[in-house]
C-alpha positions, -999 to 999 in steps of 0.1 A, spaced: 2 0 0 14 36 -8 31 52 20 29 87 28 50 116 18 53 130 57 56 109 86 70 129 112 60 161 130 87 180 124 84 171 83 49 184 88 58 219 100 73 226 67 42 220 45 18 255 33 -20 249 37 -25 230 2 3 204 9 -17 196 41 -47 192 24 -32 165 1 -17 149 32 -51 148 50 -64 131 16 -30 107 14 -38 98 53 -74 87 43 -65 69 15 -40 48 39 -62 42 67 -93 29 42 -65 5 25 -52 -6 55 -84 -8 77 -103 -26 49 -77 -54 49 -67 -55 84 -103 -47 102 -105 -18 127 -121 16 137 -128 29 102 -156 57 107 -139 74 139 -106 75 125 -115 89 86 -135 120 110 -106 131 129 -78 133 105 -76 171 101 -81 178 137 -51 154 142 -33 170 116 -37 204 129 -28 198 165 7 183 154 12 209 130 7 236 161 24 212 191 53 202 200 53 163 204 63 147 223 76 176 250 35 182 244 16 153 249 -16 138 233 -38 122 252 -66 105 234 -95 91 248 -105 56 238 -76 58 214 -95 44 184 -92 74 166 -53 75 171 -44 60 133 -38 92 124 -16 103 150 3 70 146 10 77 113 24 113 117 46 96 146 69 75 126 47 47 123 35 44 85 64 19 77 50 -6 99 13 7 96 4 -24 73 9 -44 101 -24 -28 125 -37 -51 148 -17 -82 136 7 -102 159 35 -84 159 24 -53 147 15 -21 159 -17 -16 182 -51 1 172 -46 20 205 -26 43 218 6 18 237 32 39 252 60 9 244 54 16 206 61 51 204 74 83 229 47 98 213 22 76 231 20 90 267 -11 68 282 -27 33 271 -59 40 267 -87 16 253 -120 24 275 -141 59 271 -140 87 293 -104 87 309 -86 113 286 -93 140 310 -87 128 344 -51 115 325 -45 145 311 -48 168 344 -26 140 358 2 145 331 -1 182 334 5 183 373 32 163 367 48 189 342 40 212 369 59 193 398 88 185 375 94 223 362 90 208 329 76 224 298 52 215 277 13 215 269 -14 187 274 -39 181 246 -72 158 258 -86 144 227 -122 134 238 -154 126 215 -187 138 224 -195 103 231 -173 99 260 -191 126 276 -220 105 286 -191 89 314 -197 103 346 -158 99 349 -155 132 326 -174 150 347 -153 144 376 -124 153 356 -142 185 345 -149 197 375 -112 191 390 -98 206 360 -117 240 360 -107 239 400 -69 231 394 -64 262 367 -39 240 348 -30 245 310 -49 214 297 -62 215 262 -96 200 261 -103 190 218 -139 178 217 -145 156 188 -181 165 184 -198 144 157 -229 134 171 -219 94 172 -200 77 198 -205 40 183 -243 42 183 -259 73 180 -254 99 208 -282 102 234 -289 125 265 -290 158 280 -252 164 272 -256 155 234 -284 178 232 -264 204 243 -239 205 225 -267 203 195 -276 238 208 -238 250 206 -232 234 170 -264 256 165 -252 288 177 -224 290 148 -251 290 122 -271 314 141 -247 342 142 -237 333 105 -273 335 93 -281 363 118 -253 387 103 -266 371 66 -298 384 71 -287 418 86 -268 428 55 -296 414 32 -325 438 55 -302 465 55 -304 476 17 -337 477 23 -349 520 11 -364 533 44 -373 501 60 -345 483 66 -333 501 97 -363 495 118 -365 460 106 -333 457 121 -344 475 153 -374 449 158 -346 421 147 -329 432 178 -355 435 205 -362 401 195 -326 384 200 -319 381 236 -350 354 236 -334 339 207 -299 338 223 -315 323 255 -330 294 232 -300 290 212 -268 300 226 -271 286 259 -231 277 260 -220 285 295 -217 252 311 -179 249 305 -169 284 314 -192 286 347 -169 254 354 -140 278 352 -133 263 314 -128 288 284 -149 273 257 -141 283 221 -162 269 194 -174 254 175 -152 254 147 -154 232 117 -134 205 127 -124 197 86 -109 230 81 -71 228 86 -64 262 83 -92 276 111 -80 244 132 -44 258 132 -53 294 138 -73 284 169 -48 259 183 -22 286 177 -42 309 201 -50 282 225 -11 276 228 -5 305 242 -31 310 267 -31 300 304 -56 279 323 -80 252 309 -96 256 277 -123 235 256 -121 237 219 -150 223 204 -147 210 167 -176 194 150 -168 164 126 -186 140 101 -174 103 112 -166 81 83 -156 114 62 -141 109 29 -156 74 24 -194 72 13 -200 41 29 -186 52 64 -202 88 59 -240 72 52 -238 47 77 -208 52 105 -226 30 131 -216 -4 109 -185 12 96 -173 21 131 -155 -16 136 -148 -35 107 -134 -72 104 -107 -82 82 -106 -90 45 -98 -124 57 -121 -131 89 -146 -158 88 -183 -152 100 -193 -175 124 -228 -180 144 -233 -150 162 -243 -149 199 -257 -118 195 -280 -127 171 -297 -152 193 -298 -129 222 -316 -106 198 -344 -129 187 -349 -146 220 -359 -105 233 -380 -95 202 -399 -134 206 -405 -125 244 -412 -89 242 -443 -94 222 -461 -115 250 -443 -97 279 -446 -57 283 -420 -62 317 -391 -72 291 -367 -38 285 -330 -44 269 -302 -17 278 -271 -13 261 -245 8 265 -240 27 233 -237 -6 217 -272 -20 203 -251 -31 166 -228 -53 189 -249 -68 212 -278 -74 188 -303 -54 200 -308 -32 169 -338 -52 159 -355 -47 190 -348 -7 193 -368 1 166 -396 -23 173 -398 -18 208 -384 21 213 -404 27 243 -385 -1 260 -351 -4 247 -326 22 267 -292 32 253 -276 47 281 -244 58 258 -210 50 273 -221 49 309 -218 12 322 -221 25 360 -252 39 352 -267 11 330 -258 -14 360 -277 8 389 -303 16 363 -308 -16 355 -312 -23 391 -335 2 400 -361 -13 367 -357 -47 386 -370 -32 418 -398 -16 400 -411 -48 387 -396 -47 348 -371 -74 335 -343 -54 323 -314 -71 302 -282 -54 299 -263 -67 272 -228 -54 275 -190 -62 265 -172 -82 290 -142 -56 291 -169 -27 296 -190 -43 325 -154 -44 343 -164 -5 352 -196 -12 368 -183 -36 391 -190 -18 422 -225 -15 409 -228 -49 407 -216 -55 439 -235 -27 460 -263 -21 439 -277 -54 422 -264 -84 444 -269 -67 479 -305 -64 466 -308 -97 451 -324 -75 420 -334 -97 389 -314 -85 364 -302 -105 334 -268 -97 325 -260 -106 287 -216 -106 288 -206 -106 247 -168 -110 238 -164 -128 268 -128 -148 266 -100 -135 244 -113 -114 216 -81 -110 193 -74 -78 174 -87 -53 197 -54 -62 218 -45 -59 256 -80 -31 270 -106 -55 251 -97 -89 264 -127 -105 282 -107 -126 302 -116 -115 345 -151 -116 341 -159 -150 359 -133 -137 385 -149 -107 393 -185 -120 395 -182 -153 411 -173 -138 445 -203 -116 446 -232 -135 468 -265 -143 451 -252 -140 413 -256 -167 394 -231 -177 365 -243 -194 334 -216 -201 303 -235 -212 272 -215 -236 242 -235 -226 217 -269 -207 199 -291 -234 217 -283 -232 248 -276 -199 250 -318 -196 243 -321 -222 268 -305 -200 294 -320 -170 283 -358 -191 288 -345 -202 322 -336 -163 332 -372 -153 322 -386 -171 352 -353 -169 375 -357 -140 399 -320 -131 412 -294 -117 395 -277 -137 366 -251 -133 345 -248 -152 309 -215 -150 293 -203 -160 261 -176 -147 231 -188 -135 200 -196 -165 178 -202 -204 185 -188 -231 161 -218 -253 154 -250 -262 177 -254 -291 196 -285 -310 212 -286 -303 250 -303 -317 279 -335 -296 295 -315 -268 322 -319 -279 358 -305 -251 383 -271 -259 390 -266 -288 376 -240 -297 345 -242 -319 316 -225 -349 301 -218 -345 269 -197 -376 265 -198 -401 287 -171 -432 288 -159 -456 313 -126 -433 320 -112 -420 357 -102 -389 333 -131 -364 337 -126 -329 316 -153 -300 332 -158 -272 305 -166 -235 309 -181 -221 279 -180 -236 241 -144 -230 237 -134 -253 263 -160 -276 255 -150 -275 216 -112 -287 225 -124 -312 251 -146 -332 226 -119 -330 201 -98 -349 225 -128 -376 231 -122 -384 197 -86 -393 201 -88 -409 237 -116 -419 257 -122 -391 287 -159 -379 299 -165 -343 287 -189 -322 311 -208 -291 302 -197 -272 331 -231 -250 321 -235 -237 357 -202 -215 370 -219 -205 400 -233 -225 414 -212 -253 410 -227 -289 406 -213 -297 442 -231 -334 439 -216 -342 409 -181 -333 420 -182 -350 453 -193 -381 431 -159 -379 409 -137 -370 440 -125 -405 439 -87 -420 442 -75 -425 409 -98 -400 391 -82 -372 370 -105 -340 374 -96 -308 348 -110 -279 343 -110 -259 309 -119 -222 307 -117 -189 283 -108 -168 320 -80 -158 338 -64 -187 362 -70 -167 394 -105 -162 407 -118 -186 382 -138 -214 371 -110 -240 379 -101 -224 417 -133 -224 423 -140 -261 413 -103 -265 436 -114 -246 461 -147 -271 466 -129 -303 463 -102 -289 491 -130 -283 518 -144 -314 511 -108 -334 512 -90 -339 477 -89 -374 466 -84 -367 431 -59 -359 409 -68 -321 397 -52 -295 372 -67 -263 355 -63 -251 319 -66 -215 318 -52 -178 309 -19 -174 331 -9 -144 354 -9 -124 317 -23 -94 303 -27 -106 270 -16 -85 238 -22 -112 212 -41 -99 177 -53 -136 170 -80 -156 189 -63 -188 179 -29 -175 187 -42 -163 225 -56 -195 233 -26 -217 225 -4 -196 241 -26 -203 272 -28 -240 265 -66 -239 256 -58 -264 229 -66 -302 220 -27 -309 220 -22 -291 256 -52 -308 268 -37 -344 259 -5 -335 274 -19 -321 310 -40 -356 312 -10 -378 303 15 -364 329 -14 -372 355 -20 -409 345 
């Protein structure tokens, strides 16, 4: 793929306006070419090209530091900071990350894969600069969608109080992944309108002023009414009342204008917010017309599987027609979690709370307290953000919220910040929480049917896809399912579909008993006691970290009841997983048929 003519901030500063515009076109072509091959975040990066170019043109990185919120819109930043030559390896094993990564470049001051963190990071970096007596500005690059997250407001409050020279660049495209919701979205809409109001007012004044005799009188009448109009349209004082100087809104694709405002901001003391309006997906018609589906795209070589999210969406659609208490909740992920059709069919019972997982968990608890039946569809990596709410607001009250935890286990290309390998470890200790792992779409549907009449907190966790549907026994609370029964002293206990696929593969080569541990909590204690015998081998397999997971829970139960059998646990080790390929992640952690056979042999 064609490389860029400019690949460092130093080279960038030599360009004139026309050359900068040509560079922006080159960058868009480069991003489109790589992302359409490798997969990645397309629309968000196409919308931030000019903004990123202007920031690097004015500021002096890495002395000045750019903190990207979420980080998935940092592709232009990577291309301009010496990584064009390796950009073809984006999101691949051995290649560069799809998010800022300090170990990758001195131009990335902080890792960022989750939303609403940039303002806190920027303030911390600015305070470190002040304490150490160093030079340099800190620029927080945050999208309007991230302003639905409560952490951003905690940071704004602190930034206004501390009065350090933090420059906040608000990338306002009226989108996060799904279309933005909430009061902040409406507020920013008013700010966008303000610039249009001023432009239209001036145009009307110029036109009316040339009318003989009546022009001045008409202008006088217009001026009498403008205060009311301003109160309606120009309510843009929120940031300034917090102690943060507000500039904007500006055209986020006008490089010349952006350079001028950034140059002014660079000379100011104290915190500043620069509001730039952009188009998500700019430069590619398909992404511009459909930014939601173009937010993140799969690689050209990816194989489409059977999605668990489709099963969830179909189930809720079917049940909602008969039960008016069912509500579906998401945090800006309606498409990824399978709720798009439900949202269209039952808009009054679909709630997208924006990027605000903590709020979503407590909101669902209150819905349940009020007699509704809420289903919160959320990615595993993002549910981490609502742990305190899970404990305090759901489990203490015992409210019947069903958590449909998507993208559980290793996820591949998104890398270290998005791996869903911790949820079992933080869910299992919660008193009153039931945890289930479906192995395929048929079993997920059975579990959802079970949830329909279950009157306590329930978590159902699953990866993105499953290999095939199998026939399953009827679900009984806390009971496991024997998938392969042999006259063997080896018992392989599988938590989830990836584990089951490995065990069934081994069962074709060696006589073993394969158990579908569909309930990870509570454990099937009766079954465990029946196989806890001298001479037996019990091996657990799970797509979760070992510490605090299914295997340790089984071992703790067996130890409590005087361990007699030999045992082993196959799970992810004590590491952060940054493999960009699911297969290699599973292989590294030993979640393979070959390793299972090796473990069995070592215990025989």
